[in-house]
C-alpha positions in Angstrom: 23.7 50.7 -4.7 20.0 51.0 -3.0 19.8 48.8 -6.3 22.4 46.6 -5.9 20.4 45.7 -2.3 17.9 44.9 -3.9 18.8 42.6 -6.2 20.7 40.7 -3.7 17.8 40.6 -1.2 15.4 38.8 -3.7 17.9 36.1 -4.9 18.5 35.8 -1.1 14.4 34.7 -0.9 14.5 33.3 -4.2 17.2 30.4 -2.9 15.5 30.8 0.7 12.2 29.4 -0.4 13.7 27.1 -3.6 15.9 25.4 -0.7 13.0 25.2 2.1 12.2 21.7 2.8 9.3 19.7 1.6 6.8 17.7 4.3 6.4 14.4 3.6 3.6 13.2 6.9 3.6 9.4 6.5 0.4 8.8 8.1 1.6 5.4 9.3 3.0 2.8 12.4 6.0 4.2 13.6 7.6 0.1 13.6 5.5 -1.2 10.4 7.2 -1.5 7.0 5.1 1.9 5.2 7.5 3.5 7.4 10.1 1.9 6.6 9.8 2.3 2.8 8.9 6.1 3.5 11.9 6.6 5.1 14.0 4.5 2.7 12.8 6.6 -0.4 13.0 10.1 1.2 17.1 9.5 1.8 16.9 8.6 -1.4 14.9 11.8 -3.2 17.3 13.7 -0.6 20.1 12.2 -2.5 19.0 13.3 -5.3 18.4 16.9 -4.8 15.0 17.1 -2.9 14.8 18.7 0.5 11.8 16.3 2.2 11.1 16.8 5.7 10.0 13.2 7.1 7.6 12.7 9.7 6.4 9.2 10.9 3.2 10.7 12.8 0.5 7.6 13.0 -2.2 10.3 12.5 -4.1 10.0 9.2 -6.0 13.1 10.4 -3.7 15.2 11.4 -2.6 14.0 7.2 -5.6 15.1 5.7 -6.0 18.7 7.5 -2.3 19.7 6.7 -3.3 18.1 2.9 -6.1 20.5 3.1 -4.7 23.6 4.4 -1.1 23.9 3.2 -0.1 26.6 0.4 3.0 24.8 0.1 4.4 21.2 -1.9 3.0 18.7 0.8 3.6 15.0 0.5 1.6 12.7 1.6 1.8 8.7 2.8 -1.3 6.4 2.5 -2.6 3.0 2.5 -5.9 1.1 0.8 -6.3 -0.2 4.7 -6.0 3.1 6.2 -9.5 4.4 6.4 -12.2 1.3 7.0 -15.1 3.7 6.3 -16.0 6.7 4.8 -17.3 8.1 7.7 -14.2 8.2 9.4 -13.2 11.6 10.0 -10.1 10.9 8.5 -11.2 9.4 5.3 -10.2 10.7 1.9 -11.1 10.2 -0.6 -9.0 8.0 -3.4 -5.9 9.4 -5.0 -6.3 10.7 -8.6 -4.2 10.8 -11.5 -3.6 14.9 -10.9 -2.7 14.4 -7.6 -1.2 10.1 -7.5 2.9 10.0 -7.7 3.1 6.6 -7.5 2.0 3.5 -5.7 5.0 2.9 -3.7 4.0 -1.2 -3.2 1.4 -3.8 -3.5 0.6 -5.8 -0.9 -1.1 -9.5 -1.7 -3.5 -10.8 -0.3 -3.3 -15.0 0.4 -5.6 -17.5 1.3 -3.6 -19.8 3.6 -4.0 -23.2 5.1 -1.9 -24.9 8.1 -2.5 -28.1 6.2 0.0 -28.2 4.0 -2.0 -30.9 1.7 -4.5 -28.2 0.6 -4.8 -27.2 -2.8 -7.5 -24.4 -4.6 -9.8 -27.4 -5.0 -10.5 -27.4 -1.5 -11.7 -24.4 -1.0 -14.7 -25.1 -2.1 -15.4 -27.1 1.4 -17.6 -25.6 3.7 -15.2 -23.6 6.7 -14.0 -21.3 8.4 -12.4 -18.7 7.5 -10.5 -16.0 9.5 -9.6 -12.8 7.9 -9.0 -8.7 9.6 -11.3 -6.3 10.5 -10.6 -4.5 7.5 -13.5 -3.8 4.8 -11.7 -4.8 2.2 -11.0 -8.4 3.3 -14.9 -8.9 4.7 -16.2 -7.6 0.5 -13.6 -10.2 -0.3 -14.4 -13.2 2.0 -17.6 -12.5 0.7 -16.6 -12.7 -3.1 -14.7 -15.6 -3.1 -18.0 -17.5 -1.2 -20.2 -17.1 -3.8 -17.2 -17.4 -6.9 -16.9 -20.4 -5.8 -20.4 -21.9 -4.8 -19.4 -22.2 -0.8 -20.4 -20.9 2.7 -17.1 -20.7 5.1 -18.0 -19.0 8.1 -16.3 -15.4 7.6 -14.5 -14.9 11.4 -12.9 -11.5 11.7 -9.8 -10.8 14.0 -8.4 -7.7 15.3 -4.5 -7.3 13.1 -2.9 -9.6 11.6 -1.3 -11.3 13.8 -4.7 -12.6 15.2 -5.5 -13.8 12.3 -1.9 -16.1 12.2 -2.8 -17.3 15.5 -6.6 -18.6 14.6 -4.8 -19.8 11.3 -1.8 -21.7 13.2 -4.0 -23.0 16.1 -6.6 -24.9 14.0 -9.5 -22.9 14.9 -9.5 -22.3 11.0 -9.2 -23.8 8.2 -8.0 -21.1 6.5 -6.8 -17.4 6.5 -7.2 -14.7 4.3 -3.6 -12.6 5.2 -1.5 -10.2 3.1 1.8 -12.5 4.7 1.1 -15.5 3.4 4.1 -15.3 1.1 6.4 -15.1 4.9 4.5 -17.9 6.0 5.0 -19.9 3.1 9.0 -18.8 3.5 9.1 -19.8 6.5 7.5 -23.4 5.6 4.1 -22.7 8.1 2.0 -22.7 6.2 0.2 -23.3 2.3 -1.4 -20.8 0.2 -3.1 -22.3 -2.2 -3.5 -18.7 -4.3 -2.5 -14.8 -4.2 -4.2 -11.4 -5.4 -1.1 -10.2 -7.0 0.3 -10.3 -11.0 3.7 -12.3 -9.6 3.5 -14.9 -8.0 5.2 -15.3 -4.4 7.5 -18.2 -2.9 5.6 -20.2 -5.9 1.7 -19.0 -4.5 -0.5 -19.8 -7.8 -2.0 -16.7 -8.5 -5.7 -16.6 -8.5 -6.2 -14.7 -11.9 -4.8 -17.7 -13.0 -6.5 -20.1 -11.7 -10.3 -17.9 -11.8 -9.4 -15.3 -14.9 -13.0 -14.1 -15.3 -13.2 -13.2 -11.4 -13.8 -9.3 -10.8 -11.7 -9.3 -7.4 -8.9 -11.5 -9.0 -6.3 -9.4 -8.9 -7.0 -7.0 -5.9 -3.3 -6.3 -4.0 -3.8 -3.8 -0.9 -1.2 -0.9 -1.9 0.7 1.7 -0.2 1.2 5.1 -2.0 2.2 8.8 -2.0 0.4 11.9 -3.4 1.2 15.3 -3.8 -0.4 18.7 -3.6 0.8 22.3 -4.7 3.2 20.4 -7.1 4.0 22.4 -10.1 3.2 20.3 -12.6 6.7 19.9 -14.2 7.9 19.1 -10.5 5.3 16.6 -10.1 6.5 14.7 -13.8 10.0 15.0 -12.2 9.4 13.6 -8.7 7.5 10.5 -10.0 10.6 9.8 -12.3 13.1 9.8 -10.0 10.6 7.8 -7.4 10.1 5.3 -10.2 14.2 4.9 -11.1 14.6 4.0 -7.1 11.8 1.7 -7.4 13.6 -0.1 -10.4 16.9 -0.1 -9.2 18.1 1.1 -5.3 19.4 -2.0 -3.8 18.0 -1.3 -0.7 14.5 -0.5 -2.2 14.5 -3.4 -3.3 15.8 -6.0 -1.2 13.3 -4.1 1.5 10.1 -5.2 -1.3 11.4 -8.4 -2.2 13.0 -9.9 0.9 11.2 -8.4 3.5 8.0 -8.0 2.6 7.5 -10.3 -0.7 5.6 -7.2 -2.3 4.5 -6.7 -5.8 6.3 -4.6 -8.4 4.1 -1.6 -9.6 4.5 -2.3 -13.5 1.4 -0.5 -14.4 1.0 3.5 -15.5 -0.3 6.2 -13.3 -3.7 5.7 -14.3 -3.8 2.1 -14.0 -2.5 2.7 -10.5 -5.5 4.9 -9.6 -8.0 1.7 -11.0 -6.9 -0.1 -8.2 -7.0 2.3 -5.4 -10.8 3.4 -6.3 -11.3 -0.3 -6.9 -10.2 -0.6 -2.9 -11.8 2.4 -1.8 -15.3 1.0 -3.8 -15.1 -1.5 -0.7 -15.8 1.5 1.7 -19.1 1.5 3.2 
């Protein structure tokens, strides 16, 4: 009888452990696109048998500390613009092939004008360009000046909304923004090129116009990383996420129609290379 009780207790512990929820920490704004994608993904993964407890906190420091201290399987959402400097307390080294689950979506950068007659050749004429305050945008704007042999005055604004205001008010000639495809879709602006691998709304790709330019493909990225997962469980999670990305209507509609995101379409190594390239812009 005692032996039977021990077996029953052991089975109970095993069942309880396997059913324990895995924390998915999303340190994003509670109103932004990243948290919406995380929630859609988590719901779909739970329907596939995963047990995820998703927390959207807007607190990257909490995400980092939990990552460092957790002894249990833990998932962390992150983005290429979560940190603006390697000196920030919440800065984390970029994801590796060992812990990257997958990139969730790429958000391309666009160079846009409110003059709908502008073409890429016009970018060689000096003017003013509005960018956000993140280091990737600053690095990219400086690199564009060098690539095009021009000296645009680079003006930094606090957030994409203010960049848009500067563009539409005529305060600047150009804007470097992730909202370009949406502006074109709404008839608000012309974008002379984007930094993705797939054209959105007919916007030319910089990689086609300047194929030798080092930063011709430079998307921002939101991704998911994992710690304390077995190799088998990590592979299963990757497979399930990719299946959702390819086939789930709700996920695809949000990426394509709401965000004009670029499909991932490359292996883990290629994704890690992009994340590291973006990280290299931080100082």
